VOBAZA-710906 format. One record per residue (C-alpha): x, y, z. Coordinates in steps of 0.05 Angstrom, whole numbers, plus 5000, padded with zeros to 4 digits. Example, Ala and Ser with C-alpha at 12.3 -4.5 7.8 and 13.67 -1.06 7.14 Angstrom:
524649105156
527349795143
END
This chain:
499950045006
503850594977
500551334959
504451814916
506352394954
507753114929
515253244912
514753954932
517454065002
512954645025
506054955001
506955644957
501355945015
505755855065
510856255039
506556875009
505457575036
499057865062
496258154997
497757524956
493757095004
487757655002
488357724922
490756944918
496657104875
500456514903
496556134850
499156504794
505056004779
499755434780
495455764724
502355864691
503755164684
496455034671
496955394606
503755064586
501654334601
496453944632
497353854707
498253184734
499352874801
506453104800
504053924808
499853684869
502254144921
503853854993
498553875044
497254385091
498154275167
491154505177
488053975126
491953425146
488052835151
490852455211
490753085253
483853205243
481852485255
484852485320
481853125344
474452885318
475652235355
477852575413
471953005418
467052415401
469952035451
468952565503
461452705478
460351975491
462651945559
459552655584
452652575544
447552055538
446352365471
452852485439
452852965383
456553065321
454953805316
457353965388
463753595364
464754015301
463154625340
468754525399
474254295342
472854825292
469955385334
474855945317
474855795244
466455815252
467256505289
472356815241
467756605181
461856875218
465157535234
467557625160
459257455143
456957905190
461458535161
459058305095
452558325114
450858825167
455159385138
458759305068
452359115035
448159615070
452060235056
451860154975
443960194977
444160755029
448661084981
444961004916
439061284953
442261954970
444261904897
437461864867
434262344918
437362894867
432762654812
426462604853
422463164823
426263714863
432463984836
437864004890
442364574897
448564564846
453164414900
449563734910
453063524845
459063474891
456163004937
453162554873
459862454858
461762214935
456061814935
457661504871
465061384895
462261064959
458660534912
464360404880
468860324937
463959844975
463359424912
470759254922
470059234988
464558684976
468858334929
475158234972
470558045038
465857575001
471457224971
475557125041
468956935073
467956455023
475056135026
474156105096
467855755092
469855275036
476455025084
472354935140
467654505101
473154155069
476254055144
470053835176
468353305113
475852995123
475152955200
468052645194
471252175139
476851955174
472351775239
468351405195
473850995172
476450905240
470150645260
469550165203
475049865227
472649745296
465249515273
463648815290
462348305237
455048235256
454148965247
458648995184
454248405152
447648765171
449949515148
453549325074
459649645051
454850075006
452050395065
459150615086
460850945014
454751295014
456551575082
462851825047
460152034987
453052324986
452452495065
459152815062
456853225005
450353415040
454853705099
459754025054
453854405020
451154655092
456855145111
456155645052
449555835072
450055715145
451656455167
444556685141
440956325204
443556835248
445857385199
439057485165
434557765227
439958265237
440958535170
433158455157
432158895222
437259445195
434459395119
427259545147
429660145187
433060415127
427260295085
422260565132
426461255139
427461345071
421461075032
416261095091
411260605113
408560395038
415360055028
414059525085
408159235043
412858815000
416358585066
409758285096
408757945031
416057635033
415557465108
408057095089
412256675036
417456425089
413755995126
411455645063
418955575042
421055315110
415454765103
417954635035
425254545060
423054115121
419653625060
426153685027
429853435079
425552825096
425552665022
432752725028
433052205078
428251745047
432551764980
439251685019
436051005044
434450824976
440851024947
444850625004
440650024980
442350134906
449650214917
449849614963
446749174908
451749544853
457849324904
455548624899
453448664824
460548934811
464748384861
460647804834
460048044759
462947374731
458546934769
452447334744
455247314674
456346544681
449546414712
445846924661
442647294719
443947954686
436348054672
434747924748
439848414777
437648944726
430148894747
432348944822
436449504806
431249874760
426149704815
429950094865
432750624819
425150744799
423350844874
429951294886
428451734830
420751774846
423352154913
428852524881
423652784828
419753144881
426153314911
427853674852
421554014839
421454294909
429054534910
428654844844
421955124863
425555484919
430955674879
426456024833
422956414889
428356914880
426456994807
419657354821
418857454899
423958054895
420058344837
412958204867
415158524934
416959164897
410859164852
406359094916
410659704945
409560104886
402559914877
400760154947
405160734940
400860944878
394460754902
395561244964
395961784922
403461834907
407761834843
413661364831
420461734831
427461444824
429361514902
423461084924
424060574863
431260424866
432260464938
426559884942
430359534886
437459574920
434759374989
430158884963
434858594926
439358454987
433958325030
431357744980
438557444977
438257355054
430357225066
427856924997
434256554978
439356515037
435356395098
430655885060
436955515030
440155565097
434055185125
433754715074
441654555076
441654495152
435654035153
438553645101
445653635131
442353495198
439252825165
446752655143
448552795214
444152295240
446151795200
453351895224
451551895298
447751245280
454250965250
458451235301
454550885355
453750215321
456349615357
464249515359
468048885365
468348735437
474848325454
473847935514
480147575510
484347595569
491847655559
497547185592
504747135599
505346365579
504946285499
498645945478
491345915476
486545715527
479645705525
474445435584
467245315582
466245875530
460145975498
459346495441
454946725380
454647205332
447747495340
445547865396
438647665383
436547185439
432146745390
438346625349
442445945367
448946005395
454945915351
459745545398
457245185466
461844985524
468244985484
474844785522
480444825477
487944935492
494444995457
500744955481
507345305462
511144895404
504244575394
500044405325
493044295338
487844195279
480844345277
476143865242
469343755230
463243795179
461144435144
457544925190
459544575246
463945235275
470745075260
472445835229
467946105288
472745775336
478546165308
474346805303
472946655383
480746655391
481047355355
475947605388
471347755336
465147355361
461447585421
463147155485
457647015520
460446575582
467146265593
473746545588
478946605532
486246645547
490946865494
498946815507
502547165449
502647585386
497047225333
498047215259
491647005221
490446705149
483246705128
479446145094
477446635040
484246935016
483647705019
488448154971
488248884957
489949204896
497249274893
503948834882
504948114903
510448384948
505548924982
500748374996
504947975024
509148495067
502948865085
506449475116
511449055151
519449295137
523048855089
527148285118
529947965053
532147295085
525547205120
521447415057
524946995014
524246395058
516646565062
516146544987
519645874983
515445495038
509345795000
510945514936
511446164907
518146204875
515545794809
509146284805
513046894813
518346694762
512046664706
509647374728
511347944678
514548294741
515947754793
513547994860
512248744834
507448464784
500348814804
494548334826
487748644812
483148774865
481148174902
487347774867
482747764805
488247604760
490947004800
488846304809
485046044866
491445694887
495846254879
490946744921
490646264974
498946174980
500246914976
494947015031
498446465070
505146855061
502447445093
500847125154
507546735153
511447375143
508747725197
513047495260
508147205319
507746745374
501046405345
499046235278
491646165271
491345815195
483245765166
483745145115
489845425077
490944815033
484444715005
485645064942
493144784921
494244114887
496743504929
504043664913
504144424931
499644194997
504443705020
510444155009
506844745049
504844295102
511543995108
515944615096
511145105127
507244785183
511844185204
517944655187
518045395190
512645405243
515044785286
516945195342
510545605344
503445525365
499745365311
492045205301
489744875233
483444845207
482844305153
478543835121
484843425094
485242885143
491842615108
495743095151
492142985219
496942415239
502742945235
499343415287
499743405359
492543465378
485843405340
479343745362
472643495327
467344005325
459843835312
454344365315
458544825352
461144345405
467644005415
464743235411
471742945411
479043175423
486142765429
491042525386
489742205314
489941535346
484541725401
479342005343
481041415303
479040925353
472641305366
465641105350
463141735310
462541775240
468342215230
472541715265
470341135221
471741605162
478641695188
479540975195
477040865117
481641315087
486941475134
492141685088
486742045037
490042604999
485943264994
488143724933
486544474952
486044704885
428546654507
433646484454
436747224439
434847454509
440547874534
440948304596
439748984584
436749574615
429949774590
430650494587
424650804620
423251254566
426051434494
433851374489
434452064458
430452704489
427753054432
431153754405
424654044403
423353954476
430354224495
429354834455
422654984481
425254944558
431255394535
425755854501
421655864564
427756104602
429256624552
421656864554
422056884635
428457304629
425657804575
419357844621
423258004689
428158484651
421058754620
418258894691
424559294714
424859664652
417159804651
418360104721
424260504700
419860814641
414460944690
418961324734
421761744677
414561934650
412862194725
419162574724
417862874660
410563064678
413763404747
419263804708
416664404667
422464404615
421163684593
415563514547
410962834544
409062584481
401762514466
402061784462
405161714529
399662194556
394461814524
396161064536
400961104593
395861434645
397361224716
392060754718
394160404654
401860374683
398659964740
395259484696
401259364648
406359314707
400858804743
399858404680
408258304671
408258084744
402957624731
406757314665
412757304701
410256814760
406756374704
412956354660
417256164723
413055594744
412555314674
419755354662
421355034726
416254464716
419854324643
426854374668
426253834726
422253374681
428153384632
433153364684
430452754715
429952414650
436852534631
439052234698
434251634692
437151514621
444851604635
444351154694
440550614656
445750684597
451250654648
449150044684
447649684621
454549794589
457449614656
453748934666
455248774594
462448964593
467748474574
470648144636
477948474613
474349094635
473648864708
480048614711
483249264696
479249694739
477749654811
470449614843
471450224886
473250624809
467150294783
462750404841
464551064844
460851224779
454450974811
455951314878
458752004870
458052144794
450451924791
449152294857
451752934829
447452864765
441452714801
442253234856
447653804844
447153834766
440154054756
440854624810
447654844778
444754824707
438755234727
442955794766
447955824705
442655884652
438756374693
444856804709
447856844642
440856974615
440457564662
447557814644
445757844569
439058124589
442158674635
447458844584
442758974527
437859384567
443959824594
446159864524
439360114498
439460684552
446860814553
450160584486
456960794503
456860344559
457759774504
465459874494
467459804563
462459154562
466158904505
472959034545
471158744602
468058124562
475458074522
478858094591
474257574626
474457134565
481957084573
481157034651
476656444641
481556124587
487356124640
483555954697
479355324654
486755074629
488254944706
481654874740
478954254689
485353784709
484353954781
477253804779
478753164740
484552964786
479453064845
474752634817
479952134806
483652154868
476852074901
475851354871
481551004914
477951264978
472550844962
476350284938
480750305001
474350305047
470849775008
477549335008
478549455080
471549285101
472348585062
479248415098
476848685159
477648065205
485247945173
486748685184
485148655260
488047985270
494548215240
493948845283
494749205218
489549835232
495150345239
497450115168
491250155132
488950785173
496051085143
494150975072
487351205084
490751915104
494951925050
489251835002
484952385040
490852865039
492252794964
485452894953
484753474999
490853774974
488253754897
480653954923
484254584963
488254784895
481554754861
478355174911
483755654912
483455694834
476255864841
477656374886
482856734849
478856714785
472656994824
475857604862
480257824792
474557764755
470158224799
476158734804
475958754730
467958824735
468359434784
471259814721
465159654678
461359964739
465760584741
464960684666
457960574666
456861004725
460461564697
457161574633
450361534667
451762134717
455262554657
449562404600
443262224631
438462714656
432462254675
433361864747
430061254722
434961104675
440461294719
438060914770
437160274722
444060334698
447460374765
443259844799
443559364743
451659534734
452259384808
448858734799
452858534743
459058634783
457658054822
453057694768
459357734718
464057284763
458256894790
456256734724
462256544692
464756154754
458155774755
459355624684
466155374701
463254984757
458554714713
464554464667
468254244720
461553824750
460153594676
466253154693
461252684724
457252704667
463852544629
465851994672
459251684663
459051714589
466251484588
463250824621
457750844577
462650714519
466650114548
468049514503
461849064510
461348304500
460848074432
453847844423
451648024355
450947304332
443447074307
444646404301
439146044336
440845244360
435344734359
430844834429
433744154450
440844444443
445744154475
442143484472
448543064477
452943484509
459443354466
464643864475
470644014426
476844504432
480244654370
486644984363
484345444428
489346044455
487846484506
490547124539
487047564590
489748154559
493548394495
500148464530
499947894583
502547234557
497646644538
494946204590
491945664545
496045474477
493545104423
488544634463
485544084420
481343554454
474343274452
470143024506
464542584482
457142634504
455942414577
463442264595
466242444659
472842854654
477743034706
482443624695
488443634738
494943974741
499444404788
497245074813
497445564760
497745044703
491345404668
485444974690
480445464713
482545854654
478045384615
471845684643
471946344614
473146064545
467545584555
462846164572
466046694531
467847134585
474547294546
476047324471
480746674452
483446384388
480545774356
473445464362
469445164417
464244684398
458244434440
454443844396
458544074333
455644784348
460745334350
459845764411
461846414380
455946374329
450846354380
447746854435
451646874497
445046814539
444246224499
450545924514
451446054583
444345904607
445745194578
452045014622
452144994693
458245114739
459945104812
465445634820
471245594858
470146204897
462946174919
458846824909
453046934947
447847594948
444547954993
437347664997
433247045013
436046375010
431046174956
432846824917
439646574917
438145964882
432046164837
432246994826
427346864765
422446414810
422045884758
421645314805
416445144857
418445094934
418244344936
423544334885
427944804923
426744414983
428943764943
435044074920
436744334985
436243625013
441143404960
446743814988
445043695063
442744385071
435244265085
434644215160
440444855169
435445225124
428845005154
431645265225
432645955206
427746425230
424146445161
426345805130
428145895054
425846645053
431646785109
435747325089
443347275074
447447835092
452048205039
456747675010
453347115051
457147305118
452646995157
453646245120
460645925123
464545855067
462845115055
454745255063
455945775010
459645264963
453544784978
448645344955
452645374892
451344664883
444244684891
443845224839
446744754794
441944214815
436344624793
438444754724
440544064704
443244304642
447243794594
453944054611
456544174686
463344434702
465744394774
471144834791
473744554862
466244504880
467944094942
474844444964
471644745025
467444185055
469643635103
471042895076
464342625096
459843175060
464943145003
463342355002
455642494998
455943064949
460842644906
454542134905
449442644893
453242944836
454242274803
447042094812
443942794788
448342854733
449542154710
447042314635
450842924633
457643224610
461743404668
468043724664
470943694738
476944174758
480543804822
486443774865
483443224909
484842674858
480342164894
474642594863
476642444791
479341784791
473041504773
472541924713
472241694638
478242074620
482842604654
485943154625
492943344654
495144064637
501844434654
503745154628
497345244591
498444564550
495043844550
500643424569
496642834577
489242604559
486841914569
482541434622
485941494691
488840754690
491440834623
495341504649
497541084707
500540504663
504141024623
507641244689
507741994660
505642694694
498542374722
502141854755
507542254791
501442634816
498242084846
504641804878
505742504909
499142394951
502741844993
504041094982
498240855016
493341344981
496541244912
495940534920
488540694936
487541134872
491240574837
485740074854
479840564839
482940744774
483940024754
476939784780
473640324743
476940204680
475539434679
468639694693
468240094633
471239504585
465639034607
END
């Protein structure tokens, strides 16, 4: 586990001066570099000390623990306040300065300026005051720019630090969760906490200041409005205040919907995590349609809530569009109806103050309430997660090396109705002793090891552990990285010990065939390795760690006889001979070599002692030992295709998009028209009041005061109707686009070539369905609406100002050119930074997912600090890029604002020197002031939209990945395959274009109903036959089934007619029944029959809901052996003519194995069966055996013939031991004579 770190020693902000920090000049070198080349991870600055993940995690955890001790209801909010209170206070102080002072002075100065043009000429000396007032407007605008940017920077840094602290605590909590809880909440829930919930918490801070700043600012504005405009100016405030309860109700509804949609998002992500992790099994079972329907159902439920959520959110954001103008309209209407004539001072003081007031009351406060409620939902989810049950290690330490368990009773679940897992356990392992634990499937063998590790709840008795523990899990856990990284797992390299571990784990030969030796990258979950290779690397990790006690959970089941024997002799009886070793195994031939054996059944130790003691016992297991005391175990519709049914048409019509844009344009035109009409009316009244200005006959006739009221009322009414219509249409299109993109993404991923999953970690793929789809669902619609709205408003304002004052076109053009180049410089770096930010986010999710899957191994090896350090490094890298992106945005905003002030200055000068009508001057100045912030906000929102569109880009990228080639239309007969003949013709296969061939020129024929065993050393290419048979990979040559080339028929036809029991059992969350029959093709009796065939009927019947009992994610509440039996039951249900067994019974005990072999022989007597095996006794009665080595077939004939030839197969048999070899020879010879006669 290694993360790239920045090559720079210091962050440039640390060496910058005061002005550089205020105006973000320290970002200029980054922009210069971005113009010259595309920024990469080498250009990332080192993390600032205040953003460092480890420090923030320590602070958050310390405060949370204090909360838990001091309060019965610990609060994340209180913890955040205590850690970040000075940052919060600094942010609120800047916000107060901005809201209570700077943004109040500017409208006040405008009102004084407009007083000069309100029906009575001031003295000539008052023109000097006009210059002063205009200067105040310019200066306060500059102050607004600087203070607003500093305030925003402080806020966004605070939001980022809170997110980092909470995310780190989520990860630390994940590492401490009990296995029971982890099985219940799912990995998808944790990923959603780190993605969508953290996004909600981040979104809360920018508007949080409005909650307490708004009331004070409102009081100040109301006083000034009353003082300057009289009581009629307060009518609009009443209208706004009357709407606030409605907005708050809607905000509360938004928060409730946010919680409901988050639950559905959790569920969708959990299923997506399962689908991505088990995609190969889904493909070979042709279960794509079942999972498509499941995800579509959840997605429809999720989108139903998100659709309502978007309607409410977009409606709330649209309030500001007409509420401000409606409030001003009501004030003007009241003013006129009380016998007054509208004048410039009255109207534009109203406009300015109400614009500020609406920003607070109509947008800021409801948004703050909405964001607070949504953030509170996420905080509650975090609190619930932080309060989940942690693993409680009740083991006691002792100075004497070994394990001593006395009268222990334990179980996974805390539900009193559930059966105990282990009962009355008395177990002792002394120093330098090797102890074996044996028993049938589900007897509690692995649970006993978990009891030693403290992972299972101890109800009674005691567990004493003396010494340091190392552990190898039954299901190999590998993370994405090199072979060396997986073995060292954070431990320092000691070459002698490392080389010895590689040797005793029989990895020397494997590593020599890897392209880069032990520096070769293994895919996530070791996806590019054989089962035996994964098991041996997993074992090597446990052995490399220096410990006193080694707990090995069935490490030999996935390797062949020779390798198993080598590992047992060199490792357990050699390397670990002076250690305390506990071995769970089904391989009873090794039991003669251990010091003591414990036999478990139904969670109890029914017998213990030496091998001889158990052999003489009267138990079934004892008789089995006697019968096979040297037995060797080997560890090693027709065109139907899973496609997403898109909810609506593939492409949204251009007419609909154009009509929505037209609605936007019409709404903006109506809004500008309303403002311009008031200006016209004010000018008209000024003309009527000024003797030396004439009023035209047309104006006098048509624009009476009454008609002006009617015209103004009509415009406002149309504006409201257009705003509502525009909002509804826009949300409808956004929801359709979101549904369409998700469905297209899911269809593309589920039908992608397996090579795609070999090359991309599940975290990277999951990030598309979590973070990117979440952004498209929730963030993008509001961002698009705001951006289009602002850009249209800018265009409308410029046109309107230019109509009144044409000379302003020249400075507008200059500002546009300057802004174009600033934007070009900004985007050159910003797009790269945003892309890197998204890219660096994926490894965080992948690391969390990997850690959760390997939690038992991590805790057993005491590697929490190692994986935590990796998490901190990943977070630091992401935080550094994010802060670079945030600072780039701030630099862009402040310099864009400063250039916009030049436009305001020129527009004000032109208005004051060339205009005599107060309405025109007020309109130009108010619009120009609005443009000052709007220019940068609009272009920044446009840039942010482009940045956020990387989510769309990343989703679209995955909709264009290479798909499985399934364009074949040849339809075989409905009975195909009726015989089961299988033929390989010159088959060659490699997993990728640059990797070596793993299968080389394979030519063989399997006759109908033949039973063929496939054997060979680990890594010989046995399991690689499976992806060829199922066309999971592209291959050269031809595979024919009943003389039909598999390349000529549809994938679903091929795969649905071949049954498989895979090497790694894959179980999905859901009922037992759904795991066996997801399409509900079989009745309950048939299900019970197959469960009885695989010895699971009694176990399932005793579950709380029988076959409808729910399995945890990954089937964690079933043992590995039981999961393998579920897979066998699936094959029994389908009863296809061809069956592939890939180490199908590797994880079951010998007794169960014997019963299952009989079941397979009985139920698949008329089928062609290919058995990939390491347990040679399972294939000795086969009709033929294929012996593979290095991807080629070295021998192919009846076992007896091959044994008489004394070739490779003979050597494999002899490696099982003399007595076992003799027995296998007898079985082969007997079977051969039966076949002959």
